[in-house]
DOFI-682903 format. One line per 5 residues: number of its first residue (from 1); their letters; for each residue x, y, z of N, C-alpha, C, CB. Coordinates in steps of 0.2 Angstrom, whole numbers, plus 2048, in hexadecimal, padded with zeros to 3 digits. Glycine has a CB too. Example, Ala and Ser with C-alpha at 12.3 -4.5 7.8 and 13.67 -1.06 7.14 Angstrom:
1 = as = 842/7E4/827/83E/7EA/827/842/7F0/827/839/7EA/82D | 840/7F5/823/844/7FB/824/840/800/827/846/7FD/81D
***
This chain:
1 = mnpyt = 804/7FA/800/800/800/800/804/806/800/7FB/800/806 | 803/80B/7FB/806/811/7FB/804/816/800/806/814/7F4 | 809/818/805/806/81C/80A/805/823/808/80C/81D/810 | 807/825/802/805/82B/7FF/7FF/82C/7FB/80B/82E/7FB | 7FB/826/7FA/7F5/827/7F6/7F0/82A/7FA/7F3/81F/7F5
6 = apals = 7ED/82F/7F6/7E8/834/7F9/7E1/830/7FA/7E6/83A/7F5 | 7DE/831/800/7D7/82D/801/7D2/82F/7FC/7D5/82E/808 | 7CD/82B/7FA/7C8/82C/7F6/7C3/831/7F9/7C4/826/7F4 | 7C2/836/7F4/7BD/83B/7F6/7B6/839/7F6/7BE/842/7F1 | 7B2/83A/7FC/7AB/839/7FC/7A7/83E/7F9/7A9/837/803
11 = rpwwk = 7A1/83C/7F6/79C/841/7F3/799/845/7F8/797/83E/7EE | 797/84C/7F7/793/84F/7FC/78D/84C/7FD/792/857/7F9 | 78A/84D/803/783/84A/805/77E/84C/800/782/84C/80C | 77E/852/7FE/778/855/7F9/779/852/7F2/778/85C/7F9 | 77E/84F/7F1/77F/84B/7EA/77E/844/7EB/785/84D/7E7
16 = stqav = 77C/842/7F1/77B/83A/7F2/774/838/7F0/77C/839/7FA | 774/831/7EF/76E/82E/7ED/768/830/7F2/76E/827/7EB | 76A/82F/7F8/765/830/7FD/762/837/7FD/768/82F/804 | 766/83C/7FB/763/843/7FB/75E/844/7F5/769/848/7FA | 760/841/7EF/75C/841/7EA/755/83E/7EB/75F/83E/7E3
21 = lgilv = 755/838/7EE/74F/834/7F0/74B/839/7F5/751/82E/7F3 | 74E/83C/7F9/74A/840/7FE/747/846/7FA/74F/843/803 | 74A/849/7F5/747/84E/7F1/741/84B/7EE/74C/851/7EC | 741/845/7EB/73B/842/7E8/735/841/7EC/73D/83B/7E5 | 737/83F/7F3/732/83E/7F8/72F/845/7F9/734/83B/7FE
26 = lvall = 733/84A/7F9/730/851/7FB/72B/853/7F6/736/856/7FC | 72C/851/7F0/728/853/7EA/721/850/7EC/72A/850/7E3 | 720/84A/7EE/719/847/7F0/716/84B/7F6/71A/840/7F1 | 71A/84C/7FB/718/850/801/715/857/7FF/71D/850/806 | 719/85B/7FC/717/862/7FA/712/862/7F5/71D/865/7F7
31 = gafsf = 711/85D/7F0/70C/85D/7EC/705/85B/7EF/70D/857/7E7 | 705/858/7F5/6FF/857/7F8/6FC/85D/7FB/700/852/7FE | 700/862/7FD/6FE/869/7FF/6FD/86E/7FA/703/86B/805 | 701/86E/7F5/701/873/7F0/704/870/7E9/705/87A/7F2 | 700/870/7E5/702/86D/7DE/707/871/7DB/6FC/86C/7D9
36 = algfl = 707/878/7DB/70C/87C/7D8/712/87B/7DC/709/884/7D9 | 712/87B/7E2/719/87A/7E6/71C/874/7E4/718/87B/7ED | 718/86E/7E4/71A/868/7E3/71D/867/7DC/715/863/7E4 | 71A/86B/7D7/71C/86B/7D0/723/86E/7D0/718/86F/7CC | 724/874/7D4/72B/877/7D4/730/872/7D7/72A/87E/7D8
41 = vmiga = 72F/86F/7DC/733/86B/7DF/735/865/7DB/731/868/7E6 | 730/863/7D7/731/85D/7D2/736/85F/7CD/72A/85B/7CF | 736/865/7CA/73A/868/7C5/741/867/7C8/739/86F/7C3 | 742/86A/7CF/749/869/7D2/74B/862/7D3/748/86D/7D9 | 746/85E/7D4/748/857/7D5/74B/854/7CF/742/853/7D8
46 = mvavw = 747/855/7C9/749/853/7C3/750/855/7C1/744/855/7BD | 752/85C/7C2/758/85E/7C1/75E/85B/7C5/759/866/7C2 | 75C/85A/7CC/761/856/7D0/762/84F/7CE/75E/856/7D7 | 75D/84C/7CC/75E/845/7C9/763/844/7C4/757/842/7C7 | 762/849/7BF/767/849/7B9/76D/84C/7BA/763/84C/7B3
51 = vlppw = 76F/84F/7C0/775/853/7C1/779/850/7C7/774/85A/7C2 | 776/84E/7CC/779/84D/7D2/77C/846/7D3/775/84F/7D8 | 777/841/7D3/77A/83A/7D5/77D/837/7CF/774/835/7D7 | 782/832/7D0/785/82F/7CA/781/829/7C8/78D/82C/7CC | 77B/82A/7C6/777/825/7C3/778/824/7BC/770/826/7C5
56 = rwfar = 775/81E/7B9/775/81D/7B2/76F/820/7AF/775/816/7B1 | 76F/821/7A9/769/825/7A6/762/822/7A7/76B/826/79E | 762/81B/7A7/75B/818/7A8/759/819/7AF/75C/811/7A6 | 75E/819/7B4/75C/81B/7BB/759/822/7BB/762/819/7BF | 75C/826/7B8/75A/82D/7B8/753/82E/7B5/75F/832/7B5
61 = lgatv = 752/82B/7AF/74C/82B/7AC/746/828/7B1/74C/827/7A5 | 748/823/7B4/743/820/7B8/741/824/7BE/745/819/7BB | 746/828/7C1/745/82C/7C6/741/832/7C4/74C/82F/7C9 | 742/835/7BE/73E/83A/7BB/737/838/7BB/741/83C/7B4 | 735/832/7B8/72E/830/7B8/72C/82F/7BF/72E/829/7B4
66 = galil = 730/82D/7C3/72D/82C/7CA/72B/832/7CD/733/829/7CE | 72F/838/7CC/72D/83E/7CE/727/841/7CC/733/844/7CC | 725/83F/7C6/71E/841/7C3/719/83D/7C6/71E/840/7BB | 71A/837/7C7/715/833/7CB/714/835/7D2/717/82B/7CB | 71A/837/7D5/719/839/7DC/715/83F/7DD/720/83A/7DF
71 = ltvga = 716/844/7D8/713/84A/7D8/70B/849/7D7/715/84F/7D3 | 709/845/7D2/702/843/7D1/6FF/840/7D7/702/83E/7CB | 703/83B/7DA/700/838/7E0/6FF/83D/7E6/704/832/7E2 | 704/841/7E7/704/846/7EC/6FE/84B/7EB/70A/84A/7ED | 6FD/84D/7E5/6F7/852/7E3/6F1/84E/7E4/6F8/854/7DC
76 = glggq = 6F0/848/7E3/6EA/844/7E4/6E8/843/7EB/6EB/83D/7E1 | 6EE/842/7EF/6EC/842/7F6/6EA/848/7F9/6F3/83F/7FA | 6ED/84E/7F6/6EC/854/7F9/6E5/856/7F7/6F0/859/7F6 | 6E2/854/7F1/6DB/855/7EF/6D7/852/7F4/6DA/854/7E8 | 6D8/84B/7F5/6D4/847/7FA/6D4/84B/801/6D7/840/7FA
81 = lddng = 6D9/84D/803/6D9/851/80A/6D5/857/809/6E0/853/80C | 6D5/85B/803/6D1/861/803/6CA/85F/802/6D3/864/7FC | 6C8/859/7FF/6C1/857/7FF/6BE/856/806/6C0/851/7FA | 6C3/852/80A/6C1/851/811/6C0/857/815/6C6/84C/814 | 6C4/85C/814/6C4/862/817/6BD/866/815/6CA/867/816
86 = tksah = 6BC/866/80F/6B6/869/80C/6AF/866/80F/6B5/869/805 | 6AF/85F/810/6AA/85C/813/6A9/85E/81A/6AA/854/813 | 6AE/85F/81E/6AE/860/825/6AC/868/826/6B5/860/828 | 6AE/86C/821/6AC/873/822/6A4/874/820/6B0/877/81D | 6A2/870/81B/69B/871/819/697/86D/81E/69A/86E/812
91 = aggas = 699/868/822/695/865/827/693/869/82C/699/85F/829 | 697/86E/82E/695/873/833/690/878/831/69B/877/835 | 68E/878/82A/689/87D/828/68C/884/827/684/87D/82D | 693/885/826/695/88C/826/694/88E/81F/69D/88C/827 | 694/88A/81A/693/88C/813/68C/88B/810/698/889/80E
96 = gesaq = 68A/890/80D/683/890/80A/683/88D/803/680/897/809 | 689/88B/800/68A/888/7FA/68C/881/7FA/68F/88C/7F6 | 68A/87D/7FF/68C/876/800/689/872/7FB/68A/874/807 | 68E/86F/7F7/68B/86A/7F2/68C/863/7F5/68F/86B/7EC | 68E/862/7FB/68F/85C/7FE/689/859/802/695/85C/803
101 = asptp = 683/85D/802/67E/85B/806/67B/855/803/678/861/806 | 677/851/807/675/84B/805/66F/84C/7FF/672/847/80A | 670/84A/7F9/66B/84B/7F4/665/848/7F5/66E/849/7ED | 65F/84B/7F3/659/848/7F4/657/845/7ED/653/84D/7F6 | 656/83F/7EC/654/83C/7E6/64E/83F/7E3/653/834/7E6
106 = skksq = 64E/841/7DC/648/844/7D9/644/83E/7D6/64A/849/7D3 | 63F/840/7D3/63A/83B/7D0/63E/837/7CB/634/83E/7CD | 643/83A/7C7/646/837/7C2/64D/833/7C5/648/83C/7BD | 64D/833/7CC/653/830/7CF/65A/833/7CD/653/829/7CD | 65A/83A/7CB/660/83D/7C9/662/841/7D0/65F/842/7C4
111 = paiav = 669/841/7D1/66C/844/7D7/66B/84C/7D6/673/842/7D8 | 669/84F/7DC/668/856/7DC/66E/859/7DE/662/858/7E0 | 66F/860/7DD/674/864/7E0/671/86A/7E4/679/866/7DA | 674/86B/7E9/672/871/7ED/673/877/7EB/675/870/7F4 | 678/878/7E7/67A/87F/7E4/678/880/7DD/681/880/7E5
116 = dyvgq = 675/885/7DB/672/886/7D4/677/88C/7D1/66B/889/7D4 | 67B/88A/7CC/680/88F/7C9/67D/892/7C3/686/88B/7C8 | 677/890/7C1/674/893/7BB/674/89A/7BB/66D/890/7B9 | 676/89E/7B5/676/8A5/7B5/67D/8A8/7B7/671/8A8/7BA | 682/8A4/7BA/688/8A6/7BC/68D/8A6/7B6/68B/8A3/7C2
121 = qldea = 693/8AA/7B6/698/8A9/7B1/69B/8A2/7B2/69D/8AE/7B2 | 69D/89F/7AD/69F/898/7AD/6A5/897/7B1/6A1/895/7A6 | 6AA/89C/7B1/6B0/89B/7B5/6AF/89B/7BC/6B5/8A0/7B3 | 6AA/8A0/7BE/6A8/8A0/7C5/6A5/89A/7C8/6A4/8A6/7C7 | 6A0/897/7C3/69C/891/7C5/6A1/88B/7C6/697/890/7C0
126 = ekrar = 6A6/88B/7C2/6AA/885/7C2/6AF/886/7C9/6AF/884/7BC | 6B1/88C/7CA/6B5/88D/7D0/6B1/88B/7D6/6B7/894/7D0 | 6AB/88D/7D7/6A7/88C/7DD/6A5/885/7DD/6A1/890/7DD | 6A4/881/7D8/6A3/87A/7D8/6A9/876/7DA/6A0/878/7D1 | 6AF/878/7D8/6B5/875/7DA/6B6/876/7E1/6BB/877/7D6
131 = sagyt = 6B5/87C/7E4/6B6/87D/7EB/6B1/879/7EF/6B5/885/7EC | 6AB/877/7EC/6A6/873/7F0/6A8/86B/7EF/69F/874/7ED | 6AE/86A/7EC/6B0/863/7EB/6AE/85F/7E5/6AD/85F/7F1 | 6AB/863/7E0/6A9/860/7D9/6AE/861/7D4/6A2/863/7D7 | 6AE/85C/7D0/6B2/85C/7C9/6AE/85F/7C4/6B5/855/7C7
136 = aahhd = 6B0/865/7C1/6AB/869/7BD/6AD/868/7B5/6AC/870/7BE | 6A8/867/7B1/6A9/867/7AA/6A4/86C/7A7/6A8/85F/7A7 | 6A5/86D/7A0/6A1/872/79D/6A0/870/795/6A3/879/79E | 69B/873/792/69A/872/78B/695/877/789/697/86B/789 | 695/878/782/690/87D/77F/689/87B/780/692/87E/778
141 = aadnn = 685/880/783/67E/87E/784/67A/87E/77D/67B/883/789 | 67C/882/778/679/882/772/67B/87C/76D/67B/889/76E | 677/87C/767/678/877/763/67E/878/75E/672/876/75F | 683/87D/760/689/87E/75C/68F/87A/75E/68A/885/75C | 68F/877/764/694/873/766/69B/877/766/695/86D/762
146 = rvivl = 69B/87D/768/6A1/881/768/6A5/880/76D/69F/889/768 | 6AC/881/76C/6B1/880/772/6B1/886/776/6B8/87E/76E | 6B1/885/77C/6B1/88A/781/6B8/88C/783/6AD/888/788 | 6BA/892/781/6C1/894/783/6C2/898/789/6C5/897/77D | 6BF/89E/788/6BF/8A3/78E/6B8/8A2/792/6BF/8AA/78B
151 = rsgwt = 6B9/89F/797/6B3/89D/79B/6B0/8A3/79F/6B5/898/7A1 | 6B4/8A8/7A0/6B0/8AE/7A3/6AC/8B1/79E/6B6/8B3/7A5 | 6AC/8B0/798/6A7/8B3/793/6A1/8AE/791/6AB/8B4/78C | 6A0/8A9/796/69A/8A5/795/696/8A5/79B/69D/89D/793 | 690/8A3/79A/68B/8A3/7A0/688/89C/7A0/685/8A9/79F
156 = vcfqk = 687/89A/7A6/684/893/7A7/67C/893/7A6/685/891/7AF | 67A/88F/7A2/673/88E/7A0/670/888/7A4/672/88E/799 | 674/882/7A4/671/87C/7A7/677/879/7AB/66E/877/7A1 | 675/875/7AF/67B/871/7B3/678/86A/7B5/67D/875/7B9 | 67C/865/7B5/67A/85E/7B6/680/85C/7BB/67A/85A/7B0
161 = adtaa = 67E/85A/7C1/682/858/7C6/681/851/7C8/682/85D/7CC | 686/84D/7CA/686/847/7CD/68A/847/7D4/68A/841/7C8 | 685/847/7D9/688/848/7E0/68C/842/7E2/683/84A/7E5 | 68A/83C/7E0/68E/836/7E2/695/836/7DF/68A/830/7DF | 696/838/7D8/69C/838/7D5/6A0/83F/7D6/69C/837/7CE
166 = ktidf = 69C/844/7D9/69E/84A/7DA/6A1/84E/7D4/6A4/84A/7E0 | 69C/84D/7CF/69E/851/7C8/698/855/7C6/69F/84B/7C3 | 69A/85A/7C3/694/85F/7C0/696/861/7B9/694/865/7C5 | 691/861/7B5/693/863/7AE/68E/86A/7AD/691/85E/7A9 | 692/86F/7AA/68E/875/7A9/68D/876/7A1/692/87B/7AC
171 = aavks = 687/878/79F/686/87A/799/685/881/798/67F/876/796 | 689/885/794/689/88C/794/689/88F/78D/690/88E/797 | 687/895/78D/687/899/786/68B/89F/787/680/89B/784 | 68D/8A3/782/691/8A9/782/68C/8AE/786/693/8AC/77C | 68F/8B2/78A/68C/8B7/78E/686/8BB/78B/690/8BB/792
176 = pepcp = 687/8BD/785/682/8C1/782/67C/8BD/77F/685/8C6/77C | 67D/8B7/77F/678/8B2/77C/673/8B0/781/67C/8AC/779 | 66D/8AF/77E/667/8AC/782/668/8A5/783/660/8AE/77F | 666/8A2/788/666/89B/789/661/897/785/665/899/791 | 663/891/782/65E/88D/77E/659/88B/783/661/888/77A
181 = ekdgg = 653/888/780/64E/885/784/650/87F/788/648/884/780 | 655/87B/785/657/875/788/65F/875/786/653/86F/786 | 662/871/78A/669/86F/788/66A/86C/781/66D/86B/78D | 66E/870/77D/66F/86D/776/66B/870/771/66F/866/776 | 666/875/773/661/878/76F/664/87E/76B/65B/879/772
186 = plpwp = 660/880/766/662/887/763/662/88D/767/65E/887/75C | 666/892/766/665/898/769/65F/89C/767/66C/89C/768 | 65B/89E/76C/654/8A1/76A/655/8A8/769/64F/8A0/770 | 659/8AA/764/659/8B1/762/652/8B4/761/65E/8B3/75D | 651/8BB/763/64B/8BE/761/64B/8BF/759/649/8C4/765
191 = kmpav = 645/8BF/757/644/8C1/74F/641/8C8/74E/63F/8BC/74C | 643/8CB/749/641/8D2/748/63A/8D2/746/645/8D5/742 | 636/8D6/749/62F/8D7/747/62E/8DC/742/62A/8D9/74D | 628/8DC/73F/626/8E1/739/624/8E7/73D/621/8DE/734 | 627/8EC/73C/626/8F3/73F/625/8F8/73A/62B/8F5/744
196 = vgaty = 626/8F7/733/625/8FC/72E/61D/8FE/72E/627/8F9/727 | 61D/905/72E/616/908/72E/613/909/735/611/903/72B | 617/907/73A/614/908/741/617/90E/744/617/902/746 | 614/911/749/617/917/74C/61D/915/750/612/91B/751 | 621/91A/752/628/918/755/626/915/75C/62C/91E/757
201 = nkave = 621/917/760/61F/914/766/61D/90D/765/61A/919/76A | 619/90C/760/616/905/75F/61C/900/75D/611/905/75A | 621/903/759/627/8FF/757/62B/8FD/75D/62B/903/752 | 62C/902/761/630/900/767/62D/8FB/76C/631/907/76C | 626/8FB/76C/622/8F6/770/623/8EF/76D/61B/8F8/771
206 = dlkqa = 623/8EF/766/623/8E9/763/62B/8E6/763/622/8E9/75B | 630/8EA/763/636/8E8/764/638/8E5/76B/63B/8ED/763 | 635/8E8/770/636/8E6/777/632/8DF/778/633/8EB/77C | 62C/8DE/775/629/8D8/775/62C/8D2/772/622/8D9/773 | 630/8D4/76D/634/8CF/769/63A/8CD/76D/635/8D1/762
211 = ginld = 63C/8D1/772/642/8CF/776/648/8D2/773/643/8C8/776 | 647/8D8/76F/64D/8DB/76C/64F/8E1/771/64B/8DE/765 | 656/8E1/772/659/8E6/776/658/8ED/773/660/8E4/779 | 655/8F2/776/655/8F8/772/65B/8FC/772/650/8FD/776 | 660/8FA/775/667/8FD/775/66A/8FC/76E/66C/8FB/77A
216 = rvtld = 668/8F7/76A/66A/8F5/764/666/8F8/75E/66A/8ED/763 | 662/8FD/760/65D/900/75B/660/907/759/656/901/75D | 661/908/753/663/90F/751/65E/912/74C/66A/90E/74D | 65E/918/74C/659/91C/748/65C/920/743/655/921/74D | 658/921/73D/65A/925/738/654/928/735/65E/921/732
221 = dvyld = 654/92E/731/64F/931/72E/64E/92F/727/64F/939/72F | 649/931/723/648/92F/71C/647/935/718/641/92B/71C | 647/93B/71B/647/941/717/64D/945/716/641/946/719 | 64E/948/711/655/94C/710/655/952/714/655/94E/709 | 64F/955/716/64F/95B/71A/64D/95A/721/64B/960/717
226 = idtpt = 64D/954/724/64C/953/72B/651/94F/72E/645/94F/72B | 653/952/734/659/94F/738/656/948/73B/65C/954/73D | 65B/944/73D/659/93E/740/658/93F/747/65F/938/73F | 652/93D/74A/651/93E/751/655/939/756/649/93D/752 | 656/93B/75C/658/937/761/653/932/763/65C/93B/767
231 = aeeat = 655/92D/767/64F/929/76A/64B/92D/76E/653/923/76E | 64E/932/772/649/936/777/645/93A/773/64E/93A/77B | 647/93D/76D/643/941/769/63D/93D/766/647/945/764 | 63F/937/763/63A/933/760/635/931/765/63D/92D/75D | 637/92F/76B/632/92D/770/62E/933/772/636/92A/776
236 = edgde = 630/939/773/62C/93E/775/626/940/770/630/945/775 | 628/93F/769/623/940/764/622/939/760/625/945/75F | 621/934/764/621/92D/762/61B/92B/75D/621/928/767 | 616/92F/75E/610/92E/759/611/932/753/609/92F/75D | 615/936/752/616/93A/74C/61C/937/747/618/941/74D
241 = wrvcf = 620/933/74A/625/930/747/623/929/744/62C/92F/74B | 624/927/73E/622/921/73B/628/91D/738/61C/922/736 | 627/916/739/62D/912/736/62B/911/72F/62D/90B/73A | 630/914/72B/62F/913/724/633/90D/721/632/919/720 | 639/90C/724/63D/906/722/640/903/728/643/908/71D
246 = qspde = 642/8FC/728/645/8F9/72E/64A/8F4/72B/640/8F5/732 | 64F/8F3/730/655/8EF/72F/656/8EB/735/65B/8F2/72B | 657/8E5/736/656/8E0/730/64E/8DF/72F/659/8D9/732 | 64D/8DA/72A/646/8D9/728/643/8D5/72D/646/8D5/721 | 63C/8D5/72C/638/8D1/730/63A/8C9/730/630/8D1/72E
251 = gtkvd = 63A/8C7/736/63C/8C0/737/643/8BE/738/639/8BC/732 | 648/8C3/737/64F/8C2/738/651/8C1/73F/653/8C8/734 | 655/8BD/740/658/8BC/747/65C/8C2/749/65B/8B5/748 | 65B/8C4/74F/65F/8CA/752/663/8C8/757/65A/8D0/754 | 66A/8C6/756/66E/8C4/75B/672/8CA/75E/673/8BF/758
256 = fattv = 677/8C9/762/67A/8CE/766/67E/8D3/761/67E/8CB/76B | 680/8D1/75B/684/8D5/757/67F/8D8/751/689/8D0/753 | 679/8D7/752/674/8DA/74D/672/8E1/74F/66E/8D6/74B | 673/8E6/74A/670/8ED/74B/66A/8EE/748/676/8F2/749 | 665/8F0/74C/65E/8F1/749/65D/8F9/747/658/8EF/74E
261 = rldlg = 65B/8FA/741/65B/901/73F/653/903/73D/65F/903/739 | 651/908/73F/64A/90A/73D/64B/911/73A/646/90B/744 | 648/912/734/648/918/730/642/91B/731/64A/916/728 | 642/921/733/63C/924/736/63A/92A/731/63C/927/73D | 633/92B/730/630/931/72D/62C/934/732/62D/92F/727
266 = qwtda = 62B/93B/732/627/93E/737/622/943/733/62B/943/73B | 61B/942/735/616/946/733/610/947/737/614/944/72C | 60C/94C/737/606/94D/73A/601/94E/735/607/953/740 | 5FB/950/738/5F5/951/733/5F6/958/730/5EF/951/737 | 5FB/95C/732/5FC/962/72F/601/962/72A/5FE/968/734
271 = dlvqd = 605/95D/729/60A/95C/724/607/95B/71D/60F/957/726 | 60A/95D/718/608/95C/711/60A/955/70F/60C/961/70C | 610/952/711/612/94B/710/610/947/716/619/94B/70E | 60C/942/715/60A/93E/71B/60B/936/719/603/93F/71D | 611/935/715/612/92E/713/61A/92D/713/60F/92D/70C
276 = cpsak = 61C/927/713/623/925/712/625/926/70B/625/91E/715 | 62B/928/70A/62E/928/703/62F/921/700/634/92C/702 | 630/920/6FA/632/919/6F7/639/917/6F9/631/919/6F0 | 63D/91C/6FB/644/91A/6FD/646/920/702/649/919/6F7 | 64B/91E/706/64D/924/70B/652/928/707/650/921/711
281 = dttyk = 652/92E/70A/656/934/707/655/935/700/65E/932/708 | 64F/935/6FE/64D/937/6F7/648/93D/6F6/64A/931/6F3 | 645/93E/6FC/640/943/6FC/640/948/701/638/940/6FB | 63C/94E/701/63C/953/707/636/952/70A/63E/95A/704 | 636/953/711/630/953/714/62C/959/712/631/953/71C
286 = ipand = 62F/95F/712/62C/965/70F/62E/966/708/62E/96C/714 | 629/965/703/62B/966/6FC/62F/96C/6FA/625/965/6F8 | 62D/972/6FD/630/978/6FB/638/978/6FD/62D/97E/6FF | 63A/973/701/641/973/703/645/970/6FD/642/96F/709 | 642/96D/6F8/645/969/6F3/648/96F/6EE/640/965/6EF
291 = pdydn = 64E/96F/6EC/651/974/6E8/64D/974/6E1/658/973/6E7 | 64A/96E/6DF/647/96D/6D8/640/96F/6D9/648/966/6D6 | 63D/971/6DF/636/972/6DF/634/978/6DC/634/972/6E7 | 62F/978/6D8/62C/97D/6D4/625/97F/6D6/62C/97C/6CC | 624/986/6D5/61D/988/6D6/618/986/6D0/61D/990/6D7
296 = ddngt = 612/986/6D2/60D/984/6CC/60C/98B/6C8/607/981/6CF | 607/98A/6C4/606/990/6BF/603/996/6C3/601/98E/6BA | 600/995/6C9/5FD/99A/6CD/602/99D/6D2/5F7/998/6D0 | 608/99B/6D1/60D/99E/6D6/60D/99B/6DD/60D/9A5/6D6 | 60A/995/6DE/609/992/6E4/60E/98C/6E5/602/98F/6E5
301 = tgggs = 60F/98A/6EB/613/984/6ED/60F/980/6F1/61A/987/6F0 | 613/97A/6F2/60F/975/6F7/60E/977/6FE/613/96E/6F6 | 612/97C/700/612/97E/707/60D/984/708/618/980/709 | 60A/987/703/606/98D/704/603/990/6FE/60A/993/708 | 602/996/6FE/5FF/999/6F8/601/9A0/6F7/5F7/999/6F8
306 = tdggs = 601/9A3/6F1/603/9AA/6F0/5FE/9AF/6F3/604/9AC/6E9 | 600/9B5/6F4/5FB/9BA/6F7/5F5/9BB/6F2/5FF/9C1/6F9 | 5EF/9BA/6F4/5EA/9BC/6F0/5E9/9B6/6EA/5EA/9C2/6EC | 5ED/9B1/6EB/5EC/9AB/6E6/5EF/9AD/6DF/5E5/9AA/6E5 | 5F3/9B2/6DF/5F6/9B3/6D8/5FD/9B6/6DA/5F2/9B9/6D4
311 = ssssg = 601/9B7/6D4/608/9BA/6D5/608/9C1/6D8/60B/9BA/6CE | 60D/9C2/6DC/60D/9C8/6DF/610/9CE/6DB/610/9C8/6E6 | 614/9CC/6D6/618/9D1/6D2/614/9D3/6CC/61E/9CE/6D0 | 615/9D9/6CA/611/9DB/6C4/614/9D8/6BE/611/9E3/6C4 | 611/9D8/6B8/613/9D6/6B2/614/9CE/6B2/61A/9D9/6B1
316 = gstgg = 611/9CB/6B7/610/9C3/6B6/617/9C0/6B9/60F/9C1/6AF | 61B/9C4/6BC/621/9C1/6BF/620/9BC/6C4/627/9C6/6C0 | 624/9B6/6C5/623/9B2/6CA/62A/9B1/6CE/621/9AB/6C8 | 62E/9B6/6CE/634/9B6/6D1/634/9B7/6D8/639/9BB/6CE | 630/9BA/6DB/630/9BB/6E2/629/9BD/6E5/635/9C0/6E4
321 = gnsvg = 629/9BD/6EC/623/9BF/6EF/61E/9B9/6F1/61F/9C4/6EB | 620/9B3/6EF/61C/9AD/6F0/61D/9AB/6F7/61E/9A8/6EB | 618/9AA/6FB/618/9A7/702/617/9A0/702/613/9AB/706 | 61B/99C/705/61B/995/705/619/992/70C/621/991/703 | 617/997/711/615/995/718/61B/993/71C/611/98F/717
326 = tvhpg = 61B/98E/720/620/98C/725/626/989/721/61E/988/72A | 62C/98C/723/632/989/720/637/988/726/635/98E/71B | 63D/984/724/642/983/728/649/987/726/644/97B/729 | 64B/98B/72B/651/98F/729/657/98A/727/654/993/72F | 65A/98D/721/660/989/71F/65F/983/71A/664/986/724
331 = sfcsp = 658/981/719/656/97C/715/656/97F/70D/650/979/717 | 656/97A/709/656/97C/702/64F/97F/700/657/977/6FD | 64E/984/6FB/648/987/6FA/648/989/6F2/647/98D/6FE | 642/98B/6F0/641/98D/6E9/63A/98F/6E9/642/987/6E4 | 639/995/6E4/63E/998/6E0/641/99E/6E5/63A/99C/6DA
336 = rgatg = 646/9A1/6E2/649/9A6/6E5/645/9AC/6E6/650/9A8/6E1 | 645/9AF/6EC/640/9B4/6EE/63A/9B2/6F1/63F/9B8/6E7 | 639/9AC/6F2/633/9A9/6F5/633/9AB/6FD/631/9A2/6F4 | 62E/9AC/700/62E/9AE/707/62A/9A8/70B/62B/9B4/708 | 62C/9A8/712/629/9A4/716/62A/9A6/71D/62B/99D/715
341 = vteag = 628/9A2/722/629/9A3/729/62B/99D/72C/623/9A6/72D | 62F/99D/732/631/997/736/62B/996/73A/638/999/73A | 62C/990/73E/627/98E/743/626/993/748/629/987/746 | 62C/997/749/62C/99C/74F/629/9A3/74C/633/99D/751 | 627/9A3/745/625/9A9/742/62A/9AE/73F/621/9AD/747
346 = tpmvc = 630/9AC/73F/635/9B0/73C/635/9B0/735/63C/9AE/73E | 634/9B6/731/634/9B7/72A/63A/9B4/727/633/9BE/728 | 639/9B0/721/63F/9AD/71E/63E/9AF/716/63F/9A6/71F | 643/9AF/713/643/9B0/70C/648/9AB/708/645/9B7/70A | 646/9A9/702/64A/9A4/6FE/64F/9A8/6FA/646/9A0/6FA
351 = gpgsd = 656/9A6/6FC/65B/9AA/6F8/661/9A5/6F8/65D/9B0/6FB | 666/9A7/6F4/66C/9A3/6F4/670/9A3/6FA/671/9A6/6EE | 673/99D/6FC/677/99C/702/67E/99C/700/675/996/705 | 682/99A/705/689/99A/704/68C/996/6FE/68D/999/70A | 688/990/6FD/689/98C/6F8/686/98D/6F1/687/985/6FA
356 = grnrw = 683/993/6F1/680/995/6EA/679/992/6E9/684/993/6E5 | 677/98E/6EE/670/98B/6ED/66B/98F/6F1/670/983/6EF | 665/98F/6EF/660/993/6F2/65E/98F/6F9/659/993/6EE | 65E/993/6FE/65D/991/705/659/996/709/663/98F/709 | 655/994/70E/651/998/712/655/99C/717/64B/995/715
361 = hsa = 655/9A3/717/658/9A7/71C/654/9AC/71E/65F/9A9/719 | 656/9B0/723/652/9B5/726/651/9BB/721/655/9B8/72C | 64B/9BD/721/649/9C2/71C/64C/9C9/71E/641/9C3/71B
***
């Protein structure tokens, strides 16, 4: 024996086989209390297996698979402990959402569930069901068989629970959608009623009765010389405004993306025009506002008559002095020199405007 031979160096304890096995056992223990923590420790254990001990590759591979199995077993034991704790907490009556209560068999011998999650967001319903000890699943309640991705954007319509197996299946639709009559049925979108010819107030009543949200209704006018009313203005004079055109057509399904448009005309018994035009933006409510409007042979217009029923100028001229009654300031007029008054009684005269076309302005 050579007295000068150096003694063999021993491996540090943290590189020993016992230390690595201890880390693997720690994975199972931590996974029973926290899956996330156990997962992190499992990653560390896998690194240690492949770096620290002088094992062969197949031993390291087996230890890696064992770490995954230990984490799964630990998480399963932890879930079982959580279920027992949930049962104990609910047995004291502290929670009003106990899904562990003894089910009362129905006439169809289907297990009942104490908590009703219908109407809740799908993600919240699943969270509460899991906290009550249930395994939650979900599917599309409509007949479209859509894949549910963002659960917070879906609403529970139906639920089916098995208290013995502690499972619950939610049937949901997208939050803006109505629930079908039964699970797997078509979405019951409202259909557009026929409102052409009705007053605005009657049209609104028909839309409400059909289940159409009035927030999706827009208004437009049909005349070139009348501004579009707001919903408040149309409601205030609801019996004077009439629906001339509608979109969509009668019987069309109105979903959450459909915009309903009502094209309105306004008239009373005193108006010369009391009917809808053949198409929108083609006629004037007041004919005298049309730039192409002409007087008749007696010098009269659709809105009034000349003084004394004849031309006011000598020599048969029809250039001016014609009164057309009530007019709107700034609207088109004809002929040049014609006169009228506003609804407030202000005298107006027909003359060239800034664009060179005849418009009503103060006399």
